[in-house]
Structures are given as C-alpha cells and as structure tokens.
C-alpha positions as CSV (number, residue, x, y, z in Angstrom):
1,M,-2.4,10.4,8.2
2,G,0.3,10.0,10.9
3,Y,0.9,7.2,13.3
4,K,-0.8,9.0,16.3
5,E,-3.9,9.7,14.3
6,R,-4.1,6.1,13.0
7,K,-3.5,4.7,16.5
8,K,-6.4,6.8,17.8
9,L,-8.6,5.7,15.0
10,Y,-7.8,2.0,15.5
11,E,-8.6,2.4,19.3
12,E,-11.9,3.9,18.4
13,I,-12.7,1.0,16.1
14,E,-11.8,-1.5,18.8
15,K,-14.1,0.4,21.3
16,E,-17.0,0.6,18.8
17,R,-16.8,-3.1,17.8
18,D,-15.8,-4.3,21.3
19,R,-13.0,-6.6,20.0
20,P,-9.3,-6.4,19.4
21,L,-8.0,-5.1,16.1
22,I,-4.9,-6.1,14.2
23,S,-3.9,-3.9,11.3
24,Y,-2.1,-5.5,8.4
25,V,-1.1,-3.1,5.7
26,T,1.5,-3.7,3.0
27,S,2.8,-1.1,0.6
28,L,0.8,-0.5,-2.5
29,R,3.4,1.7,-4.1
30,T,4.7,0.8,-7.6
31,S,7.5,2.0,-9.8
32,T,7.8,2.3,-13.6
33,D,11.5,1.4,-13.3
34,P,11.7,-2.4,-13.4
35,R,14.9,-2.3,-11.4
36,V,13.1,-0.6,-8.4
37,H,10.9,-2.7,-6.1
38,V,8.9,-0.5,-3.7
39,G,5.8,-2.6,-3.1
40,G,5.2,-4.8,-0.2
41,Q,3.8,-8.3,-0.3
42,M,2.2,-10.8,2.1
43,A,5.3,-12.9,3.0
44,P,6.2,-15.5,5.6
45,D,8.0,-13.0,7.8
46,V,4.6,-11.7,9.0
47,I,3.6,-15.0,10.5
48,T,5.7,-14.6,13.7
49,D,4.5,-11.0,14.1
50,F,0.9,-12.2,13.9
51,A,1.6,-15.0,16.4
52,K,3.0,-12.5,18.8
53,Q,0.1,-10.2,18.5
54,I,-2.4,-13.0,18.9
55,T,-0.7,-14.3,22.1
56,E,-0.9,-10.8,23.6
57,I,-4.7,-10.6,23.3
58,P,-6.5,-11.6,26.6
59,D,-7.9,-15.1,26.7
60,D,-11.4,-13.8,27.4
61,K,-11.6,-12.2,23.9
62,D,-12.9,-14.7,21.4
63,E,-13.6,-12.3,18.5
64,I,-11.2,-10.2,16.5
65,D,-11.1,-7.8,13.6
66,I,-8.3,-7.6,11.0
67,L,-8.0,-4.3,9.0
68,I,-6.2,-5.3,5.8
69,V,-4.9,-3.3,2.9
70,S,-2.6,-5.3,0.5
71,N,-1.9,-6.1,-3.1
72,G,-1.4,-9.7,-1.9
73,G,1.5,-12.0,-2.1
74,D,2.0,-15.6,-1.0
75,P,-1.3,-17.4,-0.7
76,T,0.2,-19.9,1.7
77,V,0.8,-17.0,4.1
78,A,-2.9,-16.0,3.9
79,W,-3.9,-19.6,4.6
80,R,-1.6,-19.9,7.6
81,L,-2.7,-16.6,9.1
82,I,-6.4,-17.6,8.9
83,C,-5.6,-21.0,10.4
84,M,-3.8,-19.3,13.3
85,L,-6.7,-17.0,13.9
86,R,-9.3,-19.8,13.6
87,E,-7.5,-21.8,16.3
88,R,-7.7,-18.9,18.7
89,F,-10.9,-17.0,17.9
90,K,-14.6,-18.0,17.4
91,K,-15.3,-15.1,15.1
92,I,-13.1,-13.1,12.8
93,G,-14.0,-9.9,11.0
94,T,-12.2,-8.2,8.1
95,L,-12.4,-4.4,7.8
96,L,-11.4,-3.4,4.2
97,P,-11.0,0.3,3.8
98,Y,-9.3,0.2,0.4
99,A,-8.0,-2.9,-1.5
100,A,-7.3,-6.5,-0.9
101,Y,-6.0,-8.3,-3.9
102,S,-4.6,-11.8,-4.6
103,A,-3.6,-13.5,-1.3
104,A,-5.2,-10.6,0.7
105,T,-8.6,-11.5,-1.0
106,L,-8.2,-15.1,0.0
107,F,-7.4,-13.9,3.6
108,A,-10.5,-11.7,3.6
109,L,-12.8,-14.4,2.3
110,G,-11.5,-16.8,5.0
111,T,-13.1,-14.7,7.7
112,D,-16.7,-14.7,9.1
113,E,-17.5,-11.1,8.4
114,L,-16.3,-8.7,5.7
115,Y,-17.0,-5.0,6.0
116,M,-16.0,-3.0,2.9
117,H,-15.8,0.7,2.4
118,P,-17.9,1.7,-0.7
119,F,-14.7,2.5,-2.6
120,S,-12.8,-0.7,-1.5
121,N,-12.4,-3.8,-3.7
122,L,-11.2,-7.4,-3.8
123,G,-9.8,-9.2,-6.8
124,R,-7.0,-10.5,-9.0
C-alpha cells in the first residue's frame, strides 16, 4: 500500500474514532546475512518526532490513538513515549494491525485501550 492510500486510511480512522492518530511503524525486515542490518528498532531518535507531533495536536483534543507495528527495541523509549502521552492526554488507545514485540508490547500495554486485529500479536 502506497503513502497516499495509507494517509487516506489513517484519516478515515481519525474520523471514525474522533481523535488524532499517530502512526509508529518500524521495519520488520530481516536478513539471513549477519553483516546486513535491515530491521528498524524503537530508538531514542523517535522521542523528538513524537514530541513534535504531540505539540501540533490542538489543545481541545484530550484523547489519542497510536497505530503501532514494531519488533520493539529500547524499553526506555517505550516508557518515555507513554509518559509524554500521559502528560498530555486523558485517554490513549493502541491500534495493533500486525505485531508489537518487546518494547512495542510494553508501549501497547501502557495505554488505556488496545484494539488488535485478529491476526495481530504481542510478545517476546
């Protein structure tokens, strides 16, 4: 699915749920070659991006959804992101269309609502 289709889908989700949506997707790709690293991880560089997105949401919005797909990464990052969201919003929902492992599982469990696709999963 291309960017335009994803953007339209995200806008439909926001409209249906009547709250802003932040999409956080890291690469799930792997390689059999140990010299090649193609996967993405939850890492500290996302914290400033999240902060920027949070500050752009109008003050009258007190609920938010996070769509997350990730194999995880640094658990401290998950904790910091949840803390930032909790300081700003009264209610946080996680939309999980596929997988959230490791630190992404911790992130998802730190929210108020967790909506999982029938084929999605948490773990590790």
